[in-house]
C-alpha positions as CSV (number, residue, x, y, z in Angstrom):
1,M,-6.0,27.4,16.6
2,A,-2.5,26.1,17.1
3,T,-1.1,23.7,14.5
4,P,-1.0,20.1,16.0
5,S,2.0,18.3,16.4
6,L,3.2,15.9,13.5
7,S,5.2,13.1,13.7
8,V,6.0,11.3,10.4
9,V,7.0,7.5,10.5
10,I,8.8,5.9,7.7
11,P,9.6,2.0,8.0
12,V,12.8,1.2,5.9
13,R,14.6,-1.7,4.6
14,D,17.0,-1.2,2.2
15,E,15.9,1.9,0.8
16,A,19.0,4.2,0.6
17,A,18.4,4.8,-2.8
18,H,14.7,6.3,-2.3
19,L,14.9,7.8,0.8
20,P,16.6,11.3,-0.4
21,A,13.9,12.2,-2.6
22,T,11.3,11.2,-0.1
23,I,12.9,13.0,2.8
24,A,13.5,16.2,0.2
25,A,9.7,16.1,-0.7
26,L,8.9,15.9,2.9
27,L,10.7,18.7,4.0
28,T,9.7,20.8,1.2
29,A,5.4,20.0,2.1
30,L,6.4,20.6,5.8
31,E,7.7,23.7,4.9
32,A,4.3,24.8,3.0
33,S,2.5,23.4,6.4
34,D,3.7,24.8,9.3
35,F,3.2,21.7,11.1
36,D,5.5,21.2,14.1
37,A,6.9,17.8,12.9
38,E,9.4,15.4,13.8
39,L,10.9,12.3,11.6
40,V,10.8,8.8,12.8
41,V,12.8,6.4,10.5
42,V,12.5,2.7,11.5
43,D,15.3,1.2,9.9
44,D,14.2,-2.7,10.0
45,G,17.8,-4.5,9.6
46,S,18.7,-2.7,6.5
47,T,22.3,-3.3,5.0
48,D,22.4,-0.6,2.5
49,G,23.3,2.2,4.8
50,S,19.3,3.4,5.0
51,A,20.1,5.0,8.5
52,D,22.8,7.4,7.0
53,A,20.7,8.2,3.9
54,A,18.1,9.3,6.2
55,R,20.5,11.5,8.4
56,T,22.3,13.3,5.6
57,S,18.8,13.5,3.9
58,A,17.2,15.2,7.1
59,D,20.5,17.6,7.4
60,G,19.1,18.9,10.8
61,R,16.0,20.7,8.7
62,V,13.9,18.5,10.9
63,P,14.2,16.4,14.1
64,L,14.9,13.0,13.4
65,R,15.4,9.5,15.2
66,I,16.2,6.2,14.1
67,V,14.4,3.4,15.8
68,P,16.8,0.1,14.8
69,R,14.8,-3.2,14.4
70,A,16.2,-6.8,13.4
71,G,13.6,-7.0,10.5
72,E,10.4,-8.3,11.8
73,G,8.5,-6.9,9.1
74,R,6.9,-3.8,8.1
75,F,3.9,-4.0,10.4
76,E,6.2,-4.2,13.4
77,A,8.5,-1.9,11.9
78,R,5.1,0.9,11.8
79,R,4.1,-0.2,15.3
80,A,7.7,0.8,16.5
81,G,7.9,4.1,14.9
82,L,4.4,4.7,16.0
83,E,5.2,4.1,19.6
84,A,8.3,5.8,19.7
85,A,6.2,8.7,17.8
86,E,5.5,11.9,20.1
87,G,2.9,14.2,18.0
88,K,-0.3,14.4,18.3
89,L,-0.7,13.4,14.7
90,V,1.1,10.7,12.9
91,L,1.5,10.3,8.6
92,L,2.7,7.0,7.8
93,L,4.9,7.4,5.0
94,D,6.8,4.7,3.1
95,A,10.0,5.0,1.9
96,R,9.2,5.2,-1.9
97,V,6.3,7.9,-1.4
98,R,6.8,11.7,-2.7
99,L,4.6,14.1,-1.1
100,E,3.3,17.0,-3.3
101,P,4.4,20.2,-2.1
102,D,1.0,21.6,-1.1
103,A,-0.4,18.1,0.3
104,L,0.3,18.7,4.1
105,R,-0.7,22.3,3.6
106,F,-4.4,20.8,2.6
107,V,-4.4,18.6,5.6
108,R,-3.3,20.7,8.1
109,D,-6.3,23.0,7.1
110,R,-8.9,20.3,7.2
111,V,-7.2,19.1,10.6
112,H,-8.2,22.4,11.6
113,V,-12.0,22.1,11.2
114,G,-12.1,18.4,12.7
115,E,-11.0,15.9,9.9
116,S,-8.3,14.7,11.0
117,V,-7.8,11.2,9.1
118,W,-6.8,11.4,5.5
119,N,-5.7,8.7,3.0
120,G,-3.2,9.8,0.3
121,H,-4.2,10.0,-3.4
122,V,-1.3,7.9,-4.8
123,V,-0.3,8.3,-8.2
124,V,2.7,5.6,-9.6
125,D,5.4,6.7,-11.5
126,A,4.5,5.8,-15.1
127,D,8.1,5.4,-16.3
128,T,8.0,1.9,-17.2
129,A,5.3,-0.5,-18.4
130,Y,5.3,-1.8,-14.8
131,G,4.8,1.6,-13.3
132,V,1.7,2.0,-16.2
133,F,0.0,-1.3,-14.8
134,W,0.3,-0.4,-11.1
135,Q,-1.5,2.5,-11.9
136,L,-3.8,1.1,-14.0
137,L,-4.6,-1.7,-11.3
138,A,-5.4,1.1,-8.8
139,E,-7.8,2.9,-11.1
140,L,-9.7,0.3,-12.3
141,A,-9.9,-1.6,-9.0
142,W,-11.2,1.7,-7.6
143,R,-13.3,3.4,-10.5
144,D,-15.7,4.7,-7.8
145,Y,-12.9,7.2,-7.3
146,F,-11.1,7.4,-9.7
147,D,-13.1,7.8,-12.6
148,R,-13.8,11.2,-10.9
149,P,-11.4,12.1,-8.0
150,R,-12.6,14.4,-5.5
151,T,-12.2,15.5,-2.2
152,T,-14.7,13.0,-0.3
153,S,-14.6,10.6,2.6
154,F,-15.5,6.9,3.7
155,G,-16.6,4.9,6.3
156,V,-17.1,1.3,6.8
157,E,-19.9,0.8,4.9
158,E,-17.7,2.0,1.6
159,F,-14.4,0.7,2.7
160,D,-13.8,-1.6,-0.1
161,R,-14.8,1.0,-2.8
162,F,-12.2,3.2,-2.0
163,P,-8.4,3.1,-2.6
164,K,-6.5,3.1,0.7
165,G,-3.2,2.1,2.3
166,T,-0.7,2.6,4.9
167,T,1.6,4.1,2.0
168,C,0.4,7.6,3.0
169,F,-1.7,7.8,5.5
170,L,-2.6,10.5,8.2
171,A,-4.7,10.0,11.8
172,P,-4.2,10.9,15.3
173,R,-1.9,8.7,17.0
174,E,-4.0,7.7,19.9
175,L,-6.6,6.7,16.7
176,L,-3.9,4.5,15.2
177,L,-2.4,2.9,18.5
178,S,-6.0,1.6,19.1
179,A,-6.1,0.3,15.3
180,F,-2.5,-1.3,15.6
181,S,-3.6,-2.8,19.5
182,T,-6.5,-4.8,17.6
183,F,-4.6,-6.3,14.5
184,R,-5.1,-9.9,14.3
185,T,-3.7,-12.5,11.4
186,R,-4.3,-16.1,10.8
187,Y,-0.6,-16.1,9.5
188,R,2.1,-17.4,11.7
189,D,4.8,-15.2,9.9
190,V,3.5,-11.5,10.5
191,R,5.7,-10.4,7.9
192,L,3.5,-12.2,5.0
193,A,0.2,-11.0,6.5
194,N,-1.9,-8.0,5.3
195,D,-0.7,-5.4,7.4
196,D,-3.0,-2.4,6.2
197,T,-6.4,-3.1,5.5
198,P,-7.3,-4.9,8.9
199,I,-5.5,-1.4,10.5
200,L,-7.6,1.1,8.5
201,R,-10.5,-0.9,8.4
202,A,-10.6,-0.7,12.4
203,V,-10.1,3.1,11.8
204,A,-13.2,3.4,9.6
205,A,-14.9,1.9,12.1
206,R,-14.6,4.9,14.1
207,E,-14.2,8.0,11.7
208,R,-14.4,8.5,8.2
209,I,-11.7,8.5,6.3
210,G,-10.8,11.4,3.9
211,I,-9.3,11.2,0.4
212,S,-8.5,13.9,-2.3
213,P,-6.4,14.6,-5.1
214,S,-5.0,17.8,-2.9
215,F,-3.5,15.0,-0.5
216,A,-1.2,13.5,-3.1
217,C,1.9,11.9,-3.1
218,V,3.7,9.8,-6.0
219,Y,5.0,6.5,-5.5
220,S,7.8,4.8,-7.0
221,P,7.5,0.9,-8.1
222,R,9.6,-2.0,-9.0
223,T,10.8,-1.5,-12.2
224,T,12.6,-4.7,-13.2
225,L,10.7,-8.1,-14.0
226,G,12.3,-9.9,-10.9
227,R,11.3,-7.1,-8.6
228,F,7.9,-6.7,-10.3
229,L,7.4,-10.6,-9.8
230,R,8.2,-10.9,-6.4
231,H,5.9,-7.8,-5.6
232,A,3.0,-9.9,-7.3
233,V,3.6,-12.6,-5.3
234,H,3.7,-10.5,-1.9
235,R,0.6,-9.0,-2.9
236,G,-1.4,-12.3,-3.5
237,T,-0.1,-13.7,0.0
238,V,-1.5,-10.4,1.6
239,F,-4.6,-10.7,-0.2
240,V,-5.7,-13.8,1.2
241,D,-5.2,-12.6,4.7
242,G,-6.8,-9.2,4.2
243,H,-9.7,-10.2,1.8
244,G,-10.3,-14.2,3.0
245,T,-13.4,-12.7,5.2
246,P,-16.9,-12.4,4.4
247,A,-16.5,-8.5,5.2
248,S,-14.4,-8.0,2.1
249,R,-16.1,-7.7,-1.1
250,F,-13.2,-9.7,-2.7
251,F,-14.1,-12.8,-0.6
252,P,-15.9,-14.3,-3.3
253,A,-13.1,-14.0,-5.6
254,V,-11.1,-15.5,-3.0
255,V,-13.1,-18.3,-2.6
256,A,-13.5,-18.8,-6.4
257,F,-9.7,-18.7,-7.1
258,F,-8.9,-22.0,-5.6
259,P,-11.0,-24.5,-7.4
260,L,-10.7,-22.7,-10.6
261,S,-6.8,-22.6,-10.4
262,A,-6.6,-26.2,-9.1
263,A,-8.5,-27.1,-12.0
264,L,-6.5,-25.4,-14.5
265,A,-3.5,-27.0,-13.2
266,V,-4.9,-30.5,-13.2
267,G,-6.2,-29.7,-17.1
268,A,-2.9,-28.3,-17.9
269,A,-1.0,-31.2,-16.6
270,R,-3.0,-33.7,-19.0
271,R,-3.1,-31.1,-21.8
272,P,0.1,-28.8,-21.8
273,A,-1.5,-26.4,-24.5
274,L,-4.0,-25.5,-22.1
275,L,-1.8,-23.1,-20.0
276,P,-0.4,-20.7,-22.7
277,A,-4.0,-20.6,-23.9
278,A,-5.1,-19.5,-20.6
279,V,-2.5,-17.2,-20.0
280,G,-3.3,-15.7,-23.6
281,A,-7.0,-15.5,-22.3
282,V,-5.9,-13.3,-19.4
283,G,-4.2,-11.1,-21.6
284,V,-6.8,-10.7,-24.0
285,V,-9.6,-10.1,-21.3
286,A,-7.5,-7.5,-19.5
287,A,-7.1,-5.7,-23.3
288,V,-10.9,-5.9,-23.8
289,Y,-11.2,-4.6,-20.1
290,G,-9.4,-1.8,-20.8
291,V,-10.7,-0.8,-24.1
292,R,-14.1,-0.7,-22.6
293,A,-12.8,1.4,-20.0
294,G,-11.2,4.0,-22.4
295,R,-8.1,3.2,-21.8
296,S,-5.3,4.9,-24.2
297,R,-3.7,2.7,-26.7
298,R,-0.3,2.1,-24.8
299,E,-2.5,1.4,-21.4
300,V,-4.3,-1.5,-23.2
301,V,-0.8,-2.9,-24.7
302,V,0.3,-2.8,-21.0
303,L,-2.8,-4.6,-19.7
304,A,-2.5,-7.1,-22.5
305,T,1.1,-8.1,-21.8
306,V,1.7,-7.6,-18.2
307,T,-1.7,-8.7,-16.7
308,P,-0.8,-12.5,-17.4
309,L,2.7,-11.8,-15.8
310,Y,0.9,-10.5,-12.6
311,A,-1.9,-13.2,-12.6
312,L,1.0,-15.5,-12.5
313,G,2.6,-13.9,-9.4
314,H,-0.6,-12.9,-7.5
315,G,-1.7,-16.7,-8.1
316,I,1.4,-18.2,-6.6
317,G,1.1,-15.7,-3.7
318,M,-2.3,-16.7,-2.9
319,W,-1.6,-20.3,-2.6
320,R,1.3,-19.5,-0.5
321,G,-1.3,-17.5,1.6
322,A,-3.4,-20.6,1.7
323,A,-0.6,-22.4,3.1
324,E,0.5,-20.0,5.4
325,L,-3.2,-20.1,6.7
326,L,-3.1,-24.1,7.2
327,R,0.3,-23.6,9.1
328,G,-1.5,-21.0,11.4
329,L,-4.4,-23.2,11.9
330,A,-2.0,-26.1,12.7
331,A,0.1,-24.4,15.2
332,R,-2.9,-23.1,17.6
């Protein structure tokens, strides 16, 4: 059976520093896989020479097309890349993600037996406390999988119990195009919307999504306090859009957050000491959870110190998401 053609779609905005490593790892994985591949880089209004970095890194070793965009956001960038792609299969890959050398060889063999939808097993660089935190957040949120990583699959019924995202996701192009066509957001600004959960839920409703440690990649997180907090705010904003629906198992948490956080804000205004006490309590609860989950001493310390920062950013983002929902409703 002939190897299916593959288009690798990478949306970028000011990622010149990360693209060389991402593309180098991709080329290594492609060489091991025998995929007949092309690379589609969607430059979403970069000002740091990301397109030039992509051209230099590809170095003629894989057909490359640059699709220019004007900063409409990651969802529109991915859709533009998907529409420009010519492969039967599409690998959606973020600019900060490095595929493991054998990742594409593994999925090539599985595609040959009819398993053509795969979510990457993402490992976060843990060189900093922020990297450790992002890895812990994934592992503790998706313990059904990370407590026993294995080759398995999930459908729409188990959707919220497995890690997933368009950070590293492979599927037939036509299936992805169909899922993208169903995308809807209640936000006015699509750049703030949850741009992967609805897409992948639509895919899971049609085909099971595979996941395996053999289809692995490494993600480079934001490593400064400012970038970490901005990313936490963004995560909170998209969380409301993606999980503010009864279809999500996180819906009760979304509903409960707003009255509880509003009550905390009112209480802190009357008794300022309440706020640092609440922050400390968040750190203690996170540390206790880490101990009970059997995490290392370093990981418990990270949970105790970084979780309050993340909770602050995520909470601000959720209120931002609520405001965006109201603006969306007002515009109808």
